[in-house]
KOLFI-211993 format. One record per residue (C-alpha): residue in one letter; x, y, z. Coordinates in steps of 0.05 Angstrom, whole numbers, plus 5000, padded with zeros to 4 digits. Example, Ala and Ser with C-alpha at 12.3 -4.5 7.8 and 13.67 -1.06 7.14 Angstrom:
REM residues 2
A524649105156;S527349795143;
REM end
This chain:
REM residues 634
M494256594757;K492055904781;P491255384725;I483955194713;I481054674666;L474154784635;G470654174607;T464654134562;A458753674573;G452453554534;H448653164481;I451353004412;D451053564360;H449354104411;G455154524387;K460654394438;T466354354388;V463854954347;L463255364411;I470455204431;K472755424361;A468956074369;L472356194437;T479455964419;G480055914344;I482055184353;D478254604321;T478854044373;D476453504324;R483153234301;L481452534275;K479752404202;E473452024223;E471152614265;K471853084205;L468052604159;R462352454208;G461853144238;I461852884310;T466952874366;I469452164381;E475752294422;L477552814474;G479653484444;F483954024476;A484654774469;S486355394510;F485456144507;K487356764545;L482157074590;P481157834597;S484457804666;G490757494635;G489856784657;L490256184611;L484055744611;G485055024588;I479154684555;I477353954546;D472153804493;V468453144506;P464352724457;G456752764464;H454852104431;E452451564479;K457451074449;F463251514471;V461051674542;H467251294568;H471451834533;M467152364566;V468552064635;A476052064620;G475652804606;A470952984663;C475752694716;S480253294710;M475153864703;D475254454751;L469254774716;V464054484670;A460254824614;L453754434605;I451854544533;V444554544512;A442554674440;A436855184436;D433254794381;E433254124418;G433454284492;I435153764546;M436853084516;P439052404544;Q446552544544;T445253234575;R442352864634;E447752314636;H453452814629;L450753234686;E450052614729;I457252414714;C459853104732;S455853074797;L458752384814;L465852634800;K464453224847;V465553774797;K463754374841;K462654964794;G460555124723;L455355444679;V450155274628;V451055504556;I445155514509;T448055454439;K444955574371;A441056164400;D440456444329;L435855864309;V430056034356;D426156644378;G426457004445;E420156684472;W422955984458;L429456174492;S425656414554;L421755764558;L428055354549;E431555744604;E425855574652;D426454844633;I433954854646;K433055184714;A428154644734;F432954114707;I439054364746;A435254494811;G438454104868;T444954004830;F451654364836;L449454794777;E443055034812;N445355754818;A450155744760;P450056274705;I446256114641;A449356404578;K445856454510;V450456454450;S451056334376;A457856084352;I455756264281;T453756994292;G458157124352;E452157314394;G453557264469;I460857034460;P463957654493;E459157584552;L460856844558;I468356994561;N467157504617;T462956984655;L468456464648;D473556974673;M469257094734;L468256354748;T475756194744;K477156694799;D472656314847;A474655614824;E478555184873;P485254994841;K488454304847;S493954214898;S501154294874;I504154064940;D501353354937;L504352754900;F505152874825;R500052474786;L498152514713;P492752054685;I494551924612;D489252064560;R493552044497;V499951664476;F503551784410;T510551844381;M513952444349;K519552364300;G526052554333;F523052564402;G520051874415;T514251734462;V509752304483;V503852264531;T498652794548;G493852884606;T491753374660;T496453414720;I491453274775;S496253394834;G503453584849;K508553824799;V513953544754;K520353814724;V524653644664;G529753114682;E525752794738;S524752044741;L517651774736;M514051114735;A508150894691;Y503050524733;P500250004742;N505749634703;K511150024741;K515350194679;K520950674696;T521951294653;K524652004654;V522052684632;R525852904571;N521553514555;L515153854580;Q509854264545;V503854634574;H498854874522;N503954754466;Q509355164501;D515954874526;V516554934602;A521454714655;E515854524704;A508554324700;I503854404759;A497054134781;G491254374738;Q495254444674;R494354064609;T501153744603;A504953384548;I510952984570;N516352724524;L518652084558;Q525451764556;G526851014560;I519750764547;E516450534483;K509450734459;D506850024465;E509049994539;I504150524560;E496850674545;R490951114562;G488750984633;D495850914659;I498251414710;L505051764714;A507651884785;P514451864821;P517651174825;D515150684878;T509951164908;L503550824884;I501550094895;P497749714841;S491649324864;Y486048904835;M481349114891;L478749784915;D474349944976;S469450504961;F463250884981;L458150834924;E452351294908;V447250994861;L443751494815;P436351614830;S435051534755;V437350804755;K431550334742;K433949724782;A437549614847;I444949414844;K445848694864;N451948364895;K457148124844;T454348574789;F459148574730;I460649304715;R465049804678;F469350174728;H471850864707;L477551164748;N481151784721;T482351604647;A481950844656;E476050394641;I476549694674;M471649124677;G470248824745;Y465248604798;A461849034851;I461848654917;L456748964964;L459548965035;D453949245078;K447549105039;Q444248564998;E442749084944;I443349834934;G437150154906;P436350784863;G438551394903;E441650964958;T448850904982;G453150335006;Y460150055016;V462949664957;Q469349284943;F470949304869;R474648684846;L477548854778;Q480048434720;Q486248884713;P490449234766;T489949984775;V492750514822;A488751004863;L488951434926;P483651544979;G478852094957;D479451944883;H472651954850;F470151424802;V464151274758;M460750594754;R457050404689;A453149784670;Y456649274626;S450749184580;P446549554561;I451550104576;C448950654622;T451451034682;L449450704748;G452951124800;G459651334827;G463251534890;K470051574922;I475651104939;L476550955014;N482150435011;P486250344947;I489949714970;P485049305013;K484948575030;K479048155008;H473148265056;K467547815079;R460748125067;M456548395124;H462448375172;P461148885228;L468549055238;T469649165164;I463549625159;N465750005221;N472750105192;L469850355126;E465550845165;T471751105198;L475451165132;R469651575104;K468052015164;G474051995211;G479752485222;E486852355198;E489252035264;Q483151585267;I484251365195;I491651205206;E490050815270;T484650425234;H489350225178;I494750005227;F489649625269;D486949285206;A494049055189;K494148655254;F500848315269;R503648475200;G503949215214;L504749755161;S510650105131;K510750855122;S510550775046;Y503950385052;L501150895100;C502651455049;V498351094998;L492850895048;T492051615072;N494052015010;T499052385055;F505952455025;S508253035070;R511053125139;D503953155164;L503952395165;D510052405212;N506352875259;Y500152435261;L504451815274;D508352165330;K501752335365;L499351615360;I505951355387;K505951845446;S498851655463;R501050915463;K496150715408;I501550465361;Y508850225366;V514650315318;I517549615314;S523149785266;S526450425241;D529450255173;P524550215142;A519650445195;C514049945210;Y508150085255;V503949585295;H497749735336;Y498449715411;E493049175417;F496948685374;V503548815410;E499948655475;K496948015445;A503847775422;K506647945490;E501147545526;E502346955480;A509846965494;I508846995570;R503546445567;Y508245985529;L514046115576;S509646005638;N507245335610;F514345135592;H516745275663;K511044855691;Q512544275645;Y520144315652;P521544615721;L528844385719;L530444745653;P532145485650;G527645605590;P526445445517;A530845655459;K528746315427;T527645955362;E522745485397;L518846075426;K518546395357;T516345775318;K511645465369;A508446075401;L509546675356;S509646405285;F504546945266;I509647505273;D515947625231;N523047645256;I523148405261;F516948405305;F519947825346;D526348215360;F522248825380;L517948395426;L523948105463;Q526348815476;H519349025496;L519248455547;S525948625577;N522848755646;E519448075647;I524447605614;L531747415618;Q536047165560;E542646805558;Q545746585493;N539946255457;L535546115518;I529946545545;W525846505610;L521346905655;R524847315710;T520246985761;H522646285742;K527245955792;I529945245784;S528344865848;L529944125856;S526043645899;E529843225950;A529642635902;D532343055845;K537843325890;R540042605906;L539842435832;K544043045816;H549442845866;Q549442125840;I550542375769;I556242825791;S559542255829;T558541755773;L561542215719;H567442395764;K569041665776;A568241495702;G573741985685;F574442055609;S570041455592;P563341735617;P556641385610;T551441675563;P544941985588;K541341345566;E546140925608;L545241395668;A537641335661;A538140585662;Q543040585720;F538741045765;K531940805738;A530041525720;P526641815657;I531742025606;E528542715602;K529842805676;I537142595666;R538043095610;Q534843655651;I539643535709;L545543495660;D543444185633;I543244455704;L550144175718;I552844505654;K549645175674;E552945095744;R559544955707;L560344285741;L560043905675;I562444045604;K558643785543;I564043475499;K559243255444;E552142995438;D551142495496;M558242575524;Y559242975588;C565543035630;N567043325698;T569544045692;N575243955742;L577743335706;I577843725640;E581744305671;D586843815701;L587443465634;K588944125599;K594844245645;E597543535636;M596343575561;A599944245555;K606043975591;F606143365545;I605543785482;N611144245503;E615743655518;H614043265455;E612343815406;G605243575400;V600842985416;T598142435370;P591342085381;S595041465402;Q599241845454;F592942205477;K589341535488;S594941315534;L594941985569;I587641945588;N587241185594;A581141145549;S579240845483;R579041195415;K571441255423;Y572741785477;A579542045458;I577642315389;P571542715414;L575943015468;L581243235418;E575843535373;Y572943895433;F579644225448;D580144425374;S573044715376;I574545165436;K580845385399;W585545125452;T589144645405;I590244625330;R591144005287;L597443985244;G597643325205;D596942765255;K598843185315;R595443705359;T599344295384;L597344875428;R594145445389;K598146085393;K594446655427;
REM end
């Protein structure tokens, strides 16, 4: 049978704990202070077998207003709620607040239990029942059963058990195929075992021996042993009260509010985008930057509510809020939360998480509000596309998309494939996969083409800029992975050679004056032999801008008419080829060549001889052995 968790709710001293003892035989008040004061302070846990054979887990929550934060921690994992109302007192403040909290956390089913029925007469019970029906009208309990019991006399207990059995059959179980998550509500040590944590598995499943991580501090650990309702098991699934004996982690490294999940699946964040519902019972509107108590699963964190689409959110109204917290937490889209006032403490509202790892938003920004609308109302493909669009040129990895969409199955791959086929997104890398929206790929492409076009206009005699120049001057807003993808994406529009890049439409065309200058440079360098003038000297000789000289020198190198020996030293290609033949003959006859011999061979000074020898070494034609160069063996 599917695992179901029943939680209690109700005012202090309305008989929640006594009722659970009557049902299960278990006293859930375990603390010494609870025994002495006769009230529940911490969460209590019990279970019992239903007539149909199923095992019903029970969470007993405290009713005192000072311990509502414990109640919220318990309510986050309820499948059913038993709203407890004492017959002798009726509906009280925490009755109302607890019902509101359950409504905010979207508990869908439950029942009302009137306790202490033995203390009042039948007429009083009938009047109370009418009051309760009016109280729960319009809530998820509107058509719920109302049971009348006495835990002292046993009156109504058998009927209550049958009602619970019926309700569990219709209750919607938690998903065991999703990511395993267990919000921790207790941490303690056991002699001989070490650290033990308990909580309700809210999704997925876990087995003995599996590795886990405690979030948000990302402490790695391993499952040594598992228990469900005090019984050793090999596997725990969603909906079960679970105790996990952890290996490799100390008690002081983990606390209530932390979440156990597989390693590196969740992403801690100080900010959460959400849709907030303010309770109609709240007396004042919620203002921007209100300091609040944020309750998520079993955690309570202080923070600020930043209103994104309104100046204030009044009682009974809704709005988009970014919570900026004082401590990091982990969440997934669809998780429900409760927001309470910092002081005086009372419940203000609640809602669901839309984005668990957002960037900081500007208020009243139309695009932000539109995106949040999509996250709340859109289909899976729309939501994925919105997140990838919102990432702009940065793109999103698959691991981030899993968290942003709460989709850890192959369904995510199917949605991504559809978006790729419809040309809404691109995969810019495969290991790990990274996705960028079509619009931002096109913007990067336009920027690259614009830069190359301007470069060609400014330097018509050059083939194109270096790739590094294009990246740093035009596309600094994308990373190297995106840049490599973009060059491939532009393959029909650009050409590349070594480190240079240019548009396919670009053709180097010299004016008549430039053609004359080109021939003059060729002639001058040929006549100069192995003592060539520098670009600066050529510019002075021909009264031309040095940039123009360098551009023509680059063209001559590309045409293989010149060879660049070193910075500002260029030689005629035919002269170099002839020199290699003469030099090879000399080396073979003399078993090498010294710098002094080489100077005589080329009839040039050391200023030119040494760079030429180093050039031959650099192209691996010669090798230096002591003071001599010899031919490098092939």
